[in-house]
C-alpha positions in Angstrom: -167.9 -25.9 -91.0 -169.2 -28.9 -92.9 -167.2 -32.0 -92.0 -167.5 -35.5 -93.6 -166.5 -38.4 -91.4 -165.9 -41.4 -93.6 -165.5 -44.9 -92.4 -163.7 -47.0 -95.1 -162.8 -50.7 -95.2 -164.2 -54.1 -95.9 -165.8 -55.8 -92.9 -165.3 -59.2 -94.6 -161.5 -58.9 -94.1 -161.1 -58.9 -90.3 -159.5 -55.7 -89.0 -160.2 -53.9 -92.3 -163.7 -53.4 -90.8 -162.2 -50.9 -88.3 -163.3 -47.8 -90.2 -166.9 -48.8 -90.6 -167.1 -49.9 -87.0 -165.8 -46.6 -85.7 -168.2 -44.7 -88.0 -171.1 -46.8 -86.7 -170.2 -46.0 -83.1 -169.8 -42.3 -83.8 -173.0 -42.1 -85.7 -174.8 -43.3 -82.5 -173.1 -40.6 -80.4 -175.0 -37.6 -79.1 -171.8 -35.6 -79.0 -171.4 -34.6 -82.6 -171.6 -31.0 -83.9 -174.6 -30.5 -86.2 -172.5 -30.0 -89.2 -170.8 -33.4 -89.2 -172.0 -36.1 -91.6 -171.0 -39.6 -90.7 -171.0 -42.2 -93.6 -169.8 -45.8 -93.7 -168.5 -46.0 -97.3 -167.1 -49.5 -96.9 -165.4 -50.1 -100.2 -167.4 -47.6 -102.3 -164.6 -45.3 -103.4 -166.6 -43.7 -106.2 -169.3 -42.7 -103.7 -166.8 -41.1 -101.4 -165.2 -39.2 -104.3 -168.5 -37.8 -105.5 -169.7 -36.9 -102.0 -166.4 -34.9 -101.6 -167.4 -32.8 -104.7 -170.2 -31.4 -102.5 -167.7 -29.0 -101.0 -166.9 -30.2 -97.5 -164.7 -28.0 -95.3 -163.0 -30.9 -93.7 -162.7 -34.7 -94.1 -161.8 -37.3 -91.5 -161.1 -40.8 -92.8 -161.4 -43.8 -90.5 -159.3 -46.7 -91.7 -156.6 -49.3 -90.9 -153.0 -48.2 -91.4 -150.9 -51.1 -92.4 -147.2 -50.7 -91.7 -145.0 -50.6 -88.7 -146.5 -50.4 -85.3 -148.3 -52.5 -82.8 -151.7 -54.0 -83.6 -154.4 -51.7 -82.0 -152.2 -48.6 -82.1 -154.4 -45.6 -83.0 -152.7 -43.0 -85.2 -153.9 -39.5 -86.2 -152.4 -38.1 -89.4 -153.0 -34.8 -91.3 -153.0 -35.4 -95.1 -152.5 -32.9 -97.9 -152.4 -33.2 -101.7 -148.6 -33.3 -101.5 -148.9 -36.6 -99.5 -151.1 -38.3 -102.1 -149.0 -38.7 -105.2 -151.0 -40.6 -107.7 -153.0 -43.8 -107.5 -155.0 -45.9 -109.9 -158.6 -45.1 -109.2 -160.8 -48.1 -109.2 -164.5 -47.2 -109.3 -165.4 -50.6 -107.8 -163.0 -50.5 -104.9 -161.6 -48.3 -102.1 -158.1 -47.1 -102.2 -158.3 -43.9 -100.2 -155.1 -42.4 -101.7 -156.4 -43.0 -105.2 -159.9 -41.6 -104.3 -158.4 -38.4 -102.8 -155.9 -38.0 -105.6 -158.7 -38.2 -108.2 -160.6 -35.3 -106.8 -158.8 -32.7 -108.9 -159.6 -34.6 -112.1 -163.2 -34.7 -111.1 -163.3 -31.0 -110.6 -163.0 -30.9 -106.8 -160.4 -30.0 -104.3 -159.2 -31.8 -101.2 -160.4 -30.2 -98.0 -158.3 -30.3 -94.9 -158.0 -34.0 -94.3 -157.2 -36.1 -91.3 -156.9 -39.9 -90.9 -157.8 -41.6 -87.7 -156.3 -45.0 -88.3 -155.4 -48.2 -86.5 -152.6 -50.7 -87.0 -154.2 -54.0 -87.9 -153.4 -57.4 -86.5 -154.9 -59.2 -89.6 -156.8 -58.1 -92.7 -157.3 -61.7 -93.8 -160.6 -63.0 -94.9 -163.0 -63.3 -92.0 -165.6 -61.2 -90.2 -164.8 -59.5 -86.9 -162.1 -57.3 -85.5 -159.1 -58.8 -83.7 -159.1 -58.2 -79.9 -156.4 -55.6 -80.2 -158.3 -53.6 -82.8 -161.6 -54.0 -81.1 -160.0 -52.5 -78.0 -158.8 -49.6 -80.1 -162.2 -48.6 -81.3 -163.1 -46.5 -78.2 -159.8 -44.7 -78.4 -160.4 -43.9 -82.1 -163.8 -42.6 -81.3 -162.2 -40.3 -78.7 -159.5 -39.2 -81.1 -162.3 -38.2 -83.6 -164.1 -36.2 -81.0 -160.8 -34.5 -80.0 -160.1 -33.7 -83.7 -163.5 -32.2 -84.1 -163.3 -30.2 -80.9 -159.7 -28.9 -81.2 -158.8 -28.8 -84.9 -161.8 -29.1 -87.2 -165.1 -27.6 -86.0 -164.1 -25.8 -82.8 -167.7 -25.8 -81.8 -169.7 -27.2 -78.9 -171.6 -30.5 -79.4 -175.3 -30.4 -80.2 -178.1 -32.6 -78.8 -178.7 -36.1 -80.2 -179.9 -36.3 -83.8 -177.8 -33.4 -85.2 -175.9 -33.9 -88.5 -175.8 -37.7 -88.9 -176.7 -39.8 -91.9 
């Protein structure tokens, strides 16, 4: 089962760098199944949209989740097309809802999709995660491994070097 693990966010806006940081840590892991591709998309929404046209069996997005909740809270969501609605797709930005909603217009379909997100403390201009979000990164990494093991791939890990890019 081909799975795309996508870190999204802008590391120049504080806690918005959560997704790329989790992707970086997971890419260095030796516990990934061989059919998982890890990519830090940053704010390259068009790149993510086109990569999804390659026919992945599952997608796990790593991102901050603004809204109610305590900073550093890790949340796992399952997302379907019904959850997306519509969004204005900006080829020069990253709005995950708009990117995923655009797949059909591009000729693709949304694979089973999960979000491993974190409630931010601040997404103001500045480099570096807040202490609460930095402390959440290992919990998010574990949540991804749990998702892969229990709901997505249902396969055993392979040795280091398998399936990362």
